[in-house]
Biopython code that builds the backbone (N, CA, C, O; Angstrom):
import numpy as np
from Bio.PDB.StructureBuilder import StructureBuilder

atoms = [
    (1, "MET", "N", (-73.360, 20.969, -49.564)),
    (1, "MET", "CA", (-74.088, 20.474, -48.396)),
    (1, "MET", "C", (-73.976, 18.963, -48.340)),
    (1, "MET", "O", (-74.212, 18.281, -49.337)),
    (2, "ASN", "N", (-73.621, 18.444, -47.195)),
    (2, "ASN", "CA", (-73.571, 17.000, -47.018)),
    (2, "ASN", "C", (-74.623, 16.587, -46.003)),
    (2, "ASN", "O", (-74.419, 16.703, -44.795)),
    (3, "ALA", "N", (-75.747, 16.106, -46.506)),
    (3, "ALA", "CA", (-76.831, 15.674, -45.625)),
    (3, "ALA", "C", (-76.473, 14.334, -45.007)),
    (3, "ALA", "O", (-75.802, 13.510, -45.627)),
    (4, "THR", "N", (-76.927, 14.128, -43.784)),
    (4, "THR", "CA", (-76.759, 12.818, -43.169)),
    (4, "THR", "C", (-77.921, 11.926, -43.591)),
    (4, "THR", "O", (-78.968, 12.409, -44.022)),
    (5, "LYS", "N", (-77.719, 10.627, -43.460)),
    (5, "LYS", "CA", (-78.686, 9.645, -43.949)),
    (5, "LYS", "C", (-80.067, 9.815, -43.284)),
    (5, "LYS", "O", (-81.094, 9.542, -43.906)),
    (6, "ASP", "N", (-80.084, 10.263, -42.027)),
    (6, "ASP", "CA", (-81.376, 10.401, -41.322)),
    (6, "ASP", "C", (-82.239, 11.533, -41.883)),
    (6, "ASP", "O", (-83.429, 11.605, -41.575)),
    (7, "LYS", "N", (-81.658, 12.421, -42.705)),
    (7, "LYS", "CA", (-82.445, 13.504, -43.326)),
    (7, "LYS", "C", (-83.009, 13.099, -44.686)),
    (7, "LYS", "O", (-83.824, 13.815, -45.267)),
    (8, "ILE", "N", (-82.564, 11.937, -45.193)),
    (8, "ILE", "CA", (-82.962, 11.486, -46.529)),
    (8, "ILE", "C", (-83.963, 10.347, -46.391)),
    (8, "ILE", "O", (-83.682, 9.336, -45.748)),
    (9, "ASN", "N", (-85.128, 10.519, -46.996)),
    (9, "ASN", "CA", (-86.175, 9.506, -46.942)),
    (9, "ASN", "C", (-86.595, 9.128, -48.349)),
    (9, "ASN", "O", (-86.415, 9.900, -49.291)),
    (10, "ILE", "N", (-87.157, 7.933, -48.486)),
    (10, "ILE", "CA", (-87.685, 7.487, -49.773)),
    (10, "ILE", "C", (-88.782, 8.464, -50.208)),
    (10, "ILE", "O", (-89.652, 8.821, -49.414)),
    (11, "GLY", "N", (-88.735, 8.889, -51.468)),
    (11, "GLY", "CA", (-89.781, 9.747, -52.008)),
    (11, "GLY", "C", (-89.514, 11.241, -51.941)),
    (11, "GLY", "O", (-90.251, 12.018, -52.548)),
    (12, "ILE", "N", (-88.466, 11.672, -51.209)),
    (12, "ILE", "CA", (-88.198, 13.115, -51.167)),
    (12, "ILE", "C", (-87.460, 13.538, -52.433)),
    (12, "ILE", "O", (-86.780, 12.731, -53.067)),
    (13, "SER", "N", (-87.602, 14.808, -52.791)),
    (13, "SER", "CA", (-86.919, 15.355, -53.970)),
    (13, "SER", "C", (-85.530, 15.827, -53.576)),
    (13, "SER", "O", (-85.352, 16.535, -52.585)),
    (14, "VAL", "N", (-84.552, 15.423, -54.372)),
    (14, "VAL", "CA", (-83.160, 15.785, -54.092)),
    (14, "VAL", "C", (-82.457, 16.152, -55.394)),
    (14, "VAL", "O", (-82.962, 15.895, -56.487)),
    (15, "GLN", "N", (-81.284, 16.756, -55.254)),
    (15, "GLN", "CA", (-80.381, 16.959, -56.380)),
    (15, "GLN", "C", (-79.161, 16.088, -56.100)),
    (15, "GLN", "O", (-78.580, 16.142, -55.016)),
    (16, "ILE", "N", (-78.783, 15.283, -57.096)),
    (16, "ILE", "CA", (-77.614, 14.424, -56.947)),
    (16, "ILE", "C", (-76.557, 14.815, -57.962)),
    (16, "ILE", "O", (-76.836, 15.480, -58.959)),
    (17, "ILE", "N", (-75.334, 14.383, -57.681)),
    (17, "ILE", "CA", (-74.266, 14.501, -58.675)),
    (17, "ILE", "C", (-73.876, 13.079, -59.050)),
    (17, "ILE", "O", (-73.523, 12.270, -58.192)),
    (18, "GLN", "N", (-73.947, 12.789, -60.341)),
    (18, "GLN", "CA", (-73.581, 11.464, -60.822)),
    (18, "GLN", "C", (-72.071, 11.394, -61.022)),
    (18, "GLN", "O", (-71.407, 12.415, -61.201)),
    (19, "LYS", "N", (-71.538, 10.165, -60.988)),
    (19, "LYS", "CA", (-70.086, 9.965, -61.097)),
    (19, "LYS", "C", (-69.506, 10.681, -62.320)),
    (19, "LYS", "O", (-68.480, 11.354, -62.214)),
    (20, "GLN", "N", (-70.152, 10.540, -63.471)),
    (20, "GLN", "CA", (-69.596, 11.139, -64.693)),
    (20, "GLN", "C", (-69.703, 12.662, -64.701)),
    (20, "GLN", "O", (-69.074, 13.320, -65.530)),
    (21, "ASP", "N", (-70.497, 13.233, -63.780)),
    (21, "ASP", "CA", (-70.683, 14.696, -63.731)),
    (21, "ASP", "C", (-69.857, 15.362, -62.630)),
    (21, "ASP", "O", (-69.974, 16.570, -62.423)),
    (22, "GLN", "N", (-69.028, 14.598, -61.923)),
    (22, "GLN", "CA", (-68.297, 15.172, -60.790)),
    (22, "GLN", "C", (-67.364, 16.302, -61.215)),
    (22, "GLN", "O", (-67.201, 17.272, -60.476)),
    (23, "ARG", "N", (-66.751, 16.194, -62.391)),
    (23, "ARG", "CA", (-65.829, 17.250, -62.836)),
    (23, "ARG", "C", (-66.572, 18.514, -63.233)),
    (23, "ARG", "O", (-66.097, 19.620, -62.974)),
    (24, "THR", "N", (-67.740, 18.363, -63.863)),
    (24, "THR", "CA", (-68.490, 19.539, -64.319)),
    (24, "THR", "C", (-69.380, 20.112, -63.225)),
    (24, "THR", "O", (-69.724, 21.293, -63.265)),
    (25, "GLY", "N", (-69.761, 19.286, -62.244)),
    (25, "GLY", "CA", (-70.635, 19.745, -61.175)),
    (25, "GLY", "C", (-72.108, 19.759, -61.558)),
    (25, "GLY", "O", (-72.929, 20.334, -60.843)),
    (26, "LYS", "N", (-72.454, 19.123, -62.696)),
    (26, "LYS", "CA", (-73.845, 19.092, -63.168)),
    (26, "LYS", "C", (-74.714, 18.287, -62.197)),
    (26, "LYS", "O", (-74.390, 17.152, -61.846)),
    (27, "LEU", "N", (-75.825, 18.898, -61.773)),
    (27, "LEU", "CA", (-76.731, 18.244, -60.828)),
    (27, "LEU", "C", (-77.922, 17.642, -61.557)),
    (27, "LEU", "O", (-78.371, 18.167, -62.576)),
    (28, "THR", "N", (-78.431, 16.529, -61.023)),
    (28, "THR", "CA", (-79.596, 15.846, -61.569)),
    (28, "THR", "C", (-80.657, 15.818, -60.473)),
    (28, "THR", "O", (-80.367, 15.470, -59.328)),
    (29, "GLU", "N", (-81.895, 16.187, -60.831)),
    (29, "GLU", "CA", (-82.986, 16.239, -59.863)),
    (29, "GLU", "C", (-83.864, 15.004, -59.971)),
    (29, "GLU", "O", (-84.037, 14.445, -61.054)),
    (30, "GLY", "N", (-84.420, 14.583, -58.834)),
    (30, "GLY", "CA", (-85.351, 13.470, -58.864)),
    (30, "GLY", "C", (-85.794, 13.083, -57.467)),
    (30, "GLY", "O", (-85.395, 13.694, -56.475)),
    (31, "LYS", "N", (-86.624, 12.058, -57.409)),
    (31, "LYS", "CA", (-87.121, 11.550, -56.127)),
    (31, "LYS", "C", (-86.364, 10.279, -55.748)),
    (31, "LYS", "O", (-86.058, 9.443, -56.598)),
    (32, "VAL", "N", (-86.069, 10.153, -54.451)),
    (32, "VAL", "CA", (-85.286, 9.022, -53.958)),
    (32, "VAL", "C", (-86.118, 7.737, -54.003)),
    (32, "VAL", "O", (-87.230, 7.671, -53.480)),
    (33, "LYS", "N", (-85.538, 6.721, -54.647)),
    (33, "LYS", "CA", (-86.163, 5.390, -54.689)),
    (33, "LYS", "C", (-85.515, 4.467, -53.660)),
    (33, "LYS", "O", (-86.204, 3.735, -52.950)),
    (34, "ARG", "N", (-84.172, 4.509, -53.585)),
    (34, "ARG", "CA", (-83.431, 3.668, -52.640)),
    (34, "ARG", "C", (-82.241, 4.446, -52.103)),
    (34, "ARG", "O", (-81.658, 5.273, -52.804)),
    (35, "ILE", "N", (-81.886, 4.172, -50.850)),
    (35, "ILE", "CA", (-80.682, 4.746, -50.237)),
    (35, "ILE", "C", (-79.612, 3.661, -50.274)),
    (35, "ILE", "O", (-79.811, 2.567, -49.746)),
    (36, "LEU", "N", (-78.474, 3.968, -50.901)),
    (36, "LEU", "CA", (-77.443, 2.956, -51.125)),
    (36, "LEU", "C", (-76.291, 3.014, -50.121)),
    (36, "LEU", "O", (-75.631, 2.001, -49.887)),
    (37, "THR", "N", (-76.040, 4.171, -49.531)),
    (37, "THR", "CA", (-74.955, 4.291, -48.548)),
    (37, "THR", "C", (-75.380, 3.629, -47.243)),
    (37, "THR", "O", (-76.484, 3.866, -46.753)),
    (38, "LEU", "N", (-74.511, 2.805, -46.686)),
    (38, "LEU", "CA", (-74.841, 2.097, -45.450)),
    (38, "LEU", "C", (-74.623, 2.950, -44.206)),
    (38, "LEU", "O", (-75.404, 2.868, -43.258)),
    (39, "SER", "N", (-73.561, 3.775, -44.200)),
    (39, "SER", "CA", (-73.275, 4.581, -43.017)),
    (39, "SER", "C", (-74.187, 5.816, -42.971)),
    (39, "SER", "O", (-74.816, 6.167, -43.969)),
    (40, "ASN", "N", (-74.252, 6.467, -41.808)),
    (40, "ASN", "CA", (-75.115, 7.642, -41.636)),
    (40, "ASN", "C", (-74.536, 8.880, -42.306)),
    (40, "ASN", "O", (-75.266, 9.830, -42.588)),
    (41, "PHE", "N", (-73.219, 8.879, -42.565)),
    (41, "PHE", "CA", (-72.575, 10.051, -43.157)),
    (41, "PHE", "C", (-71.533, 9.600, -44.168)),
    (41, "PHE", "O", (-70.873, 8.580, -43.975)),
    (42, "HIS", "N", (-71.388, 10.363, -45.244)),
    (42, "HIS", "CA", (-70.304, 10.140, -46.213)),
    (42, "HIS", "C", (-69.798, 11.511, -46.634)),
    (42, "HIS", "O", (-70.601, 12.398, -46.923)),
    (43, "PRO", "N", (-68.472, 11.707, -46.675)),
    (43, "PRO", "CA", (-67.933, 13.040, -46.970)),
    (43, "PRO", "C", (-68.338, 13.595, -48.336)),
    (43, "PRO", "O", (-68.362, 14.813, -48.516)),
    (44, "HIS", "N", (-68.656, 12.732, -49.299)),
    (44, "HIS", "CA", (-69.051, 13.214, -50.630)),
    (44, "HIS", "C", (-70.553, 13.182, -50.829)),
    (44, "HIS", "O", (-71.030, 13.510, -51.915)),
    (45, "GLY", "N", (-71.312, 12.797, -49.814)),
    (45, "GLY", "CA", (-72.765, 12.755, -49.920)),
    (45, "GLY", "C", (-73.291, 11.331, -49.858)),
    (45, "GLY", "O", (-72.591, 10.383, -50.216)),
    (46, "ILE", "N", (-74.514, 11.190, -49.405)),
    (46, "ILE", "CA", (-75.151, 9.877, -49.320)),
    (46, "ILE", "C", (-75.521, 9.419, -50.730)),
    (46, "ILE", "O", (-76.134, 10.171, -51.488)),
    (47, "LYS", "N", (-75.152, 8.192, -51.078)),
    (47, "LYS", "CA", (-75.445, 7.674, -52.420)),
    (47, "LYS", "C", (-76.865, 7.121, -52.444)),
    (47, "LYS", "O", (-77.265, 6.343, -51.577)),
    (48, "VAL", "N", (-77.624, 7.548, -53.473)),
    (48, "VAL", "CA", (-79.018, 7.117, -53.619)),
    (48, "VAL", "C", (-79.293, 6.727, -55.065)),
    (48, "VAL", "O", (-78.559, 7.091, -55.983)),
    (49, "GLU", "N", (-80.379, 5.971, -55.234)),
    (49, "GLU", "CA", (-80.908, 5.702, -56.571)),
    (49, "GLU", "C", (-82.207, 6.468, -56.690)),
    (49, "GLU", "O", (-83.064, 6.396, -55.810)),
    (50, "LEU", "N", (-82.353, 7.212, -57.795)),
    (50, "LEU", "CA", (-83.576, 7.961, -58.028)),
    (50, "LEU", "C", (-84.620, 7.074, -58.700)),
    (50, "LEU", "O", (-84.298, 5.991, -59.189)),
    (51, "GLU", "N", (-85.876, 7.536, -58.722)),
    (51, "GLU", "CA", (-86.965, 6.784, -59.344)),
    (51, "GLU", "C", (-86.722, 6.552, -60.831)),
    (51, "GLU", "O", (-87.240, 5.593, -61.403)),
    (52, "ASN", "N", (-85.924, 7.438, -61.469)),
    (52, "ASN", "CA", (-85.629, 7.275, -62.899)),
    (52, "ASN", "C", (-84.431, 6.352, -63.140)),
    (52, "ASN", "O", (-83.993, 6.187, -64.279)),
    (53, "GLY", "N", (-83.903, 5.750, -62.070)),
    (53, "GLY", "CA", (-82.812, 4.790, -62.194)),
    (53, "GLY", "C", (-81.416, 5.373, -62.092)),
    (53, "GLY", "O", (-80.436, 4.629, -62.045)),
    (54, "LYS", "N", (-81.311, 6.697, -62.059)),
    (54, "LYS", "CA", (-79.989, 7.336, -61.969)),
    (54, "LYS", "C", (-79.445, 7.190, -60.543)),
    (54, "LYS", "O", (-80.194, 7.230, -59.567)),
    (55, "ILE", "N", (-78.142, 7.022, -60.453)),
    (55, "ILE", "CA", (-77.477, 6.839, -59.149)),
    (55, "ILE", "C", (-76.453, 7.944, -58.965)),
    (55, "ILE", "O", (-75.706, 8.275, -59.886)),
    (56, "GLY", "N", (-76.428, 8.512, -57.762)),
    (56, "GLY", "CA", (-75.449, 9.544, -57.467)),
    (56, "GLY", "C", (-75.486, 9.910, -55.998)),
    (56, "GLY", "O", (-76.212, 9.309, -55.205)),
    (57, "ARG", "N", (-74.690, 10.908, -55.651)),
    (57, "ARG", "CA", (-74.600, 11.345, -54.247)),
    (57, "ARG", "C", (-75.417, 12.632, -54.042)),
    (57, "ARG", "O", (-75.349, 13.568, -54.839)),
    (58, "VAL", "N", (-76.185, 12.645, -52.955)),
    (58, "VAL", "CA", (-77.073, 13.771, -52.662)),
    (58, "VAL", "C", (-76.246, 15.029, -52.375)),
    (58, "VAL", "O", (-75.366, 15.028, -51.514)),
    (59, "GLN", "N", (-76.548, 16.097, -53.114)),
    (59, "GLN", "CA", (-75.919, 17.390, -52.909)),
    (59, "GLN", "C", (-76.874, 18.355, -52.208)),
    (59, "GLN", "O", (-76.448, 19.143, -51.364)),
    (60, "ASN", "N", (-78.154, 18.298, -52.552)),
    (60, "ASN", "CA", (-79.159, 19.190, -51.964)),
    (60, "ASN", "C", (-80.467, 18.439, -51.774)),
    (60, "ASN", "O", (-80.817, 17.554, -52.555)),
    (61, "ILE", "N", (-81.178, 18.813, -50.720)),
    (61, "ILE", "CA", (-82.547, 18.346, -50.533)),
    (61, "ILE", "C", (-83.450, 19.491, -50.947)),
    (61, "ILE", "O", (-83.270, 20.617, -50.484)),
    (62, "ILE", "N", (-84.411, 19.224, -51.804)),
    (62, "ILE", "CA", (-85.264, 20.276, -52.355)),
    (62, "ILE", "C", (-86.522, 20.420, -51.509)),
    (62, "ILE", "O", (-87.374, 21.258, -51.808)),
]
sb = StructureBuilder()
sb.init_structure("model")
sb.init_model(0)
sb.init_chain("A")
sb.init_seg("    ")
for serial, (resi, resn, name, xyz) in enumerate(atoms, 1):
    if name == "N":
        sb.init_residue(resn, " ", resi, " ")
    sb.init_atom(name, np.array(xyz, "f"), 0.0, 1.0, " ", f" {name:<3s}", serial, name[0])
structure = sb.get_structure()
């Protein structure tokens, strides 16, 4: 699933894929702290920073 930026808000719970996990597909869960992608859409997912400091691209909104 590739969510557009307008569906992602600060504080919502999401699952992201971090750069080092792209080959394995391992997802990391957390709440959005910052939205890092400038455009409204990105083919690999909107890049966000979670409250725990992890950075990755949104795969699912929980």
